[in-house]
C-alpha positions in Angstrom: 81.0 32.0 38.9 77.7 31.4 40.8 76.0 28.1 39.7 72.8 28.4 37.7 69.8 27.2 39.6 67.1 25.1 38.0 63.8 23.4 38.7 62.9 20.0 37.1 59.2 19.5 36.0 58.9 15.8 35.6 61.2 13.6 37.5 61.1 10.5 35.4 63.9 9.0 33.3 64.9 12.1 31.3 64.7 14.4 34.4 67.1 12.0 36.2 69.5 11.9 33.2 69.8 15.6 33.0 69.8 16.0 36.7 72.9 13.7 36.9 74.9 16.4 35.2 74.2 18.8 38.1 75.4 16.1 40.5 78.6 15.7 38.5 79.2 19.5 37.9 77.5 21.3 40.9 79.7 24.4 40.2 77.8 24.8 36.8 74.2 24.2 37.8 72.1 23.0 40.8 68.6 21.6 41.0 66.7 23.5 43.7 63.1 22.5 43.1 61.1 19.7 41.4 57.5 18.8 40.5 55.9 15.5 39.7 52.4 14.0 40.6 54.1 10.6 41.3 55.3 11.1 44.9 57.7 8.1 44.9 59.5 9.4 41.8 59.5 13.0 43.1 60.9 12.0 46.5 63.5 9.7 44.9 64.7 12.6 42.7 64.5 15.2 45.5 66.6 13.1 47.9 69.3 12.7 45.3 69.4 16.5 44.8 68.9 17.4 48.5 65.7 19.3 47.7 63.8 20.3 50.8 60.1 19.3 51.3 58.8 22.9 50.7 60.4 22.8 47.2 58.8 19.5 46.2 55.6 20.1 44.3 52.8 17.7 43.3 52.4 19.3 39.9 54.1 21.8 37.6 51.2 24.3 38.0 51.7 24.6 41.7 55.4 25.2 41.2 54.8 28.0 38.7 52.3 29.7 41.1 55.2 30.4 43.5 57.5 33.4 43.4 60.4 32.6 41.0 62.5 29.9 42.6 65.3 29.4 40.0 67.0 30.7 37.0 65.7 28.0 34.6 63.2 25.3 34.3 63.8 21.8 32.8 60.6 20.5 31.3 60.7 16.7 31.1 57.0 16.0 31.4 54.9 13.8 29.0 54.9 15.1 25.5 51.3 16.4 25.6 52.1 18.6 28.5 55.2 20.2 27.0 53.5 23.2 25.4 51.4 24.3 28.3 54.2 23.9 30.9 56.9 25.5 28.8 54.7 28.4 27.8 53.8 29.1 31.4 57.4 28.9 32.5 58.5 31.3 29.8 55.8 33.8 30.8 56.9 33.4 34.4 60.4 34.6 33.5 62.2 31.3 33.3 64.7 30.2 30.6 63.6 26.8 29.5 65.3 23.5 28.5 62.6 21.5 26.9 62.6 17.8 26.2 61.9 16.9 22.6 59.5 17.0 20.9 58.4 20.5 21.6 54.8 19.5 21.1 52.9 16.8 19.2 50.6 19.5 17.9 52.0 21.3 14.9 50.6 24.8 15.7 51.9 24.7 19.2 55.5 24.3 18.0 55.2 27.5 16.1 53.4 29.3 18.9 56.1 28.2 21.5 59.0 29.5 19.3 57.2 32.8 18.9 56.5 33.1 22.6 60.1 32.6 23.6 61.1 35.3 21.2 58.5 37.7 22.4 59.4 37.0 26.1 63.1 37.4 25.4 63.8 34.0 27.0 66.1 31.2 26.1 64.3 28.1 24.8 66.6 25.2 24.1 65.4 21.8 22.9 66.9 18.6 24.0 68.3 17.3 20.7 71.1 15.6 22.5 72.7 14.0 19.4 74.2 17.4 18.5 76.2 17.3 21.6 77.9 14.0 21.1 81.6 13.7 20.0 80.4 11.3 17.2 78.0 13.7 15.4 80.4 16.6 16.0 82.9 14.6 14.1 80.5 13.8 11.3 79.6 17.5 11.0 83.3 18.5 10.9 84.1 16.1 8.0 81.0 17.1 6.0 81.5 20.8 6.4 85.3 20.5 5.7 84.7 19.7 2.1 86.6 16.4 2.3 83.6 14.6 0.8 83.3 17.1 -2.0 79.7 17.9 -2.8 77.4 15.7 -0.8 74.9 14.3 -3.2 73.1 11.5 -1.1 72.7 10.6 2.5 71.3 7.4 4.0 70.6 7.5 7.7 68.8 4.7 9.7 67.5 4.8 13.2 67.4 1.1 14.3 65.3 0.7 17.4 66.2 -2.5 19.3 63.1 -4.8 19.5 62.7 -4.6 23.2 62.8 -0.8 23.2 60.2 -0.8 20.5 57.9 -3.0 22.7 58.6 -1.0 25.9 58.2 2.5 24.6 56.1 2.4 21.4 53.8 -0.6 21.9 53.2 -0.8 25.7 54.6 2.5 26.8 54.0 6.2 26.7 54.7 6.7 23.0 52.4 4.0 21.7 49.6 6.2 20.6 49.7 9.1 18.1 46.8 10.7 19.9 48.3 10.4 23.4 51.8 11.3 22.4 52.5 11.9 18.7 53.5 10.1 15.5 56.6 8.0 16.0 58.6 9.8 13.3 58.2 12.9 15.5 58.7 11.4 19.0 61.7 9.2 17.9 63.2 10.8 14.9 63.0 14.6 15.3 66.5 13.9 16.7 67.6 12.5 13.4 65.9 15.2 11.3 67.6 17.8 13.4 71.0 16.2 13.0 70.7 15.9 9.2 69.7 19.6 8.9 72.5 20.6 11.3 75.2 18.6 9.4 74.2 19.5 5.9 73.0 23.0 6.4 70.5 22.5 3.6 66.7 23.0 4.0 64.5 20.2 2.7 62.1 21.2 -0.1 60.2 18.0 -0.8 59.2 15.0 1.4 57.7 11.6 0.7 57.2 8.8 3.2 56.0 5.2 3.6 55.5 3.0 6.6 52.9 1.2 8.8 52.2 -0.8 11.9 52.9 -4.3 10.7 53.8 -6.6 13.5 52.3 -5.5 16.8 48.7 -6.2 15.8 45.9 -8.5 17.1 46.2 -10.6 14.0 49.6 -11.7 15.2 48.5 -12.7 18.7 49.4 -16.3 19.4 46.6 -18.7 20.1 45.7 -18.8 23.8 47.8 -15.7 24.7 46.2 -13.9 27.7 45.8 -10.2 27.9 48.6 -10.0 30.5 51.8 -12.1 30.2 51.8 -12.7 34.0 48.5 -14.7 33.7 50.5 -17.5 32.1 51.1 -17.5 28.3 51.4 -20.8 26.4 54.1 -19.4 24.2 56.0 -17.5 27.0 59.2 -19.6 26.5 59.4 -18.7 22.8 58.1 -15.1 22.9 60.9 -12.6 23.1 58.4 -10.0 24.3 57.3 -11.9 27.4 56.9 -9.2 30.1 57.6 -11.6 33.0 61.0 -12.6 31.8 61.9 -9.0 30.7 60.8 -7.0 33.7 60.8 -9.3 36.8 64.4 -8.9 37.9 66.5 -6.7 40.2 67.4 -4.1 37.6 66.8 -0.6 38.8 67.6 1.4 35.7 65.7 2.2 32.5 63.5 0.7 31.3 62.8 -1.4 34.3 62.4 1.6 36.7 59.6 2.9 34.5 57.4 0.0 35.6 58.3 0.6 39.2 61.2 2.0 41.2 61.0 -0.9 43.6 61.6 -4.3 41.9 59.4 -5.9 44.6 56.4 -4.0 43.2 56.8 -5.0 39.6 54.8 -8.2 39.7 51.7 -6.3 40.8 52.3 -3.6 38.2 52.5 -6.3 35.5 49.1 -7.7 36.5 47.2 -4.6 35.4 49.6 -1.9 34.2 50.5 -1.2 30.6 53.9 -2.9 30.6 52.4 -6.3 31.5 50.2 -6.5 28.4 50.6 -8.8 25.5 52.3 -6.8 22.8 49.8 -8.1 20.2 46.8 -6.6 21.9 47.7 -3.1 23.2 46.1 0.2 22.3 49.1 1.1 20.1 48.8 2.6 16.7 52.2 4.2 15.8 54.2 2.6 13.0 56.9 0.0 13.7 58.8 0.9 10.5 58.9 3.9 8.2 61.1 5.4 5.5 61.3 9.2 4.7 62.6 10.4 1.4 63.7 14.0 1.1 65.2 16.4 -1.4 67.0 19.6 -0.3 67.3 23.0 -1.8 70.6 22.0 -3.4 69.3 18.8 -4.8 70.8 16.5 -2.2 68.7 13.3 -1.7 68.2 11.8 1.8 66.7 8.5 2.9 65.9 8.3 6.6 64.8 4.8 7.8 63.2 4.2 11.2 62.4 0.7 12.3 61.7 -1.1 15.6 62.9 -4.6 14.9 66.7 -4.2 15.3 69.0 -6.7 17.1 70.7 -3.8 18.9 70.1 -0.1 19.3 72.1 1.9 16.8 72.1 4.5 14.1 73.9 3.8 10.8 74.7 6.4 8.1 76.4 7.0 4.7 77.2 10.4 3.3 78.0 10.0 -0.4 80.1 12.9 -1.8 81.8 13.6 -5.2 85.2 13.1 -3.6 84.6 10.7 -0.8 82.2 8.6 1.3 81.7 8.9 5.1 80.3 5.7 6.7 79.3 5.6 10.4 77.7 3.5 13.1 76.6 5.2 16.3 75.4 2.7 19.0 75.7 1.8 22.7 78.9 0.0 23.2 80.2 0.5 19.6 80.6 3.5 17.4 82.9 4.0 14.4 83.3 6.5 11.6 85.4 5.9 8.5 86.2 8.3 5.6 86.8 6.6 2.2 88.7 8.7 -0.3 87.6 7.9 -3.8 90.8 8.9 -5.7 93.4 7.2 -3.5 91.2 4.4 -2.0 92.5 5.3 1.4 90.3 4.6 4.4 90.7 6.8 7.4 89.2 6.0 10.8 87.9 9.2 12.5 88.3 9.2 16.3 84.8 9.3 18.0 85.6 8.5 21.6 83.1 10.3 23.9 84.2 12.7 26.6 81.5 11.2 28.7 81.6 7.4 27.8 79.2 6.3 30.5 76.6 8.9 29.8 73.5 8.1 27.7 73.3 9.1 24.1 77.0 8.8 23.6 77.6 11.5 26.2 75.1 13.8 24.6 73.0 14.2 27.7 75.9 15.9 29.5 77.0 17.8 26.4 73.5 19.2 26.1 73.5 20.3 29.7 76.9 21.9 29.4 75.8 23.8 26.3 72.7 25.0 28.2 74.8 26.3 31.0 77.0 28.1 28.5 74.0 29.7 26.9 72.6 30.7 30.2 75.9 32.4 30.9 75.8 34.3 27.6 78.3 32.2 25.7 76.3 29.8 23.5 78.3 27.4 21.3 77.6 26.6 17.7 76.0 23.3 18.7 73.2 25.1 20.4 69.8 23.8 19.4 67.8 27.0 19.2 64.1 26.8 19.2 64.0 28.2 15.6 66.3 25.4 14.3 64.3 22.8 16.2 61.2 24.0 14.6 62.7 23.0 11.2 63.1 19.4 12.2 59.7 19.2 13.8 58.0 20.6 10.7 59.8 17.9 8.7 58.5 15.2 11.0 54.9 16.5 10.6 55.3 16.8 6.9 56.7 13.2 6.7 53.7 11.9 8.6 51.3 13.8 6.3 53.1 12.3 3.3 52.8 8.8 4.8 49.2 9.0 5.7 48.1 10.8 2.5 50.5 8.8 0.3 51.7 12.0 -1.4 54.7 14.2 -1.8 54.7 17.2 0.4 56.3 20.5 -0.7 57.7 22.1 2.4 57.1 25.7 1.2 53.4 24.9 0.8 53.3 22.9 4.0 54.8 25.7 6.0 52.4 28.2 4.5 49.4 26.1 5.3 50.5 25.8 8.9 
């Protein structure tokens, strides 16, 4: 079978992660063009994929002005560019793999789904957790009936403290206006997973949370605007940018500051990643809880917080016959089924097919599913645009409930959108 050809619009971290699949499985898919205004990132990516100079573009608009160069487009641009770039690619006749979230603007999510349907193109969203062996196992257990009737779910997204500071205080997702609310940008993954596992639509949503720690009120006395200027509490501040970024690491998150470690000191003098975390232009929450009720009366509590000791998700599915308890994290995942009648505890195997691939192997699982769908044989893990819309609407509803301190009825919310 001839490999699918694809272009990558946005050659940052996510573009590289998905691109790595094409290097590992070139018989499935090959990257033949790329676009990014950052020439160093573009060239670094293009060299890895042997993309010639005439197929390296300084922006996605220029790429889409060319005659069709590939079968598909991978859109891994900043969130606020997703809608415009994905829409243009669909209209140009490309199938699209789009990084989540689809768009930080509610109406654009609906418009994008409708456009893909009208154009007859495949639009798949990068909800990579669906494609992990771990969450596949969770879904199998829940759908098998071993738990009986699931009555309550607790799911927590524990963002490790340095990731919170890097991405949501100093980084690209720090501002709701510039990117989107954190419950959307970080947890549309989790909302999608819950819907996919339970197969129950949410009817009511309430939410509480705030930005509590990363505020000017908590700035230490004498702390400069940039850590590299010499902070009096540097030795005791875990967020000290000098200690965290000035090293020889060449992977995420250090490569976001600069691809070349030798250039990082200069970047920390004036760039966003060198700033004191207590005086940035961040406004997204650092902790939030979302309470939901489904059409069958199942209650769900989703917790998101950015002060964890390690990056992991934890969950409990409470059923009338059993309880499923899981931890999904880098370096350690486990899943245990507790039978109420016998008291037996069964450990469910969750070893990843791709143990060294981010998101528990989900990045590669996603790419493989996209290839299958492009070849006309989609699997049941496929995150269709229509199903992704459900999780996005929940995130927007949760943010409205948090801000307005009210309970949102999904039927009304969808009708008002």
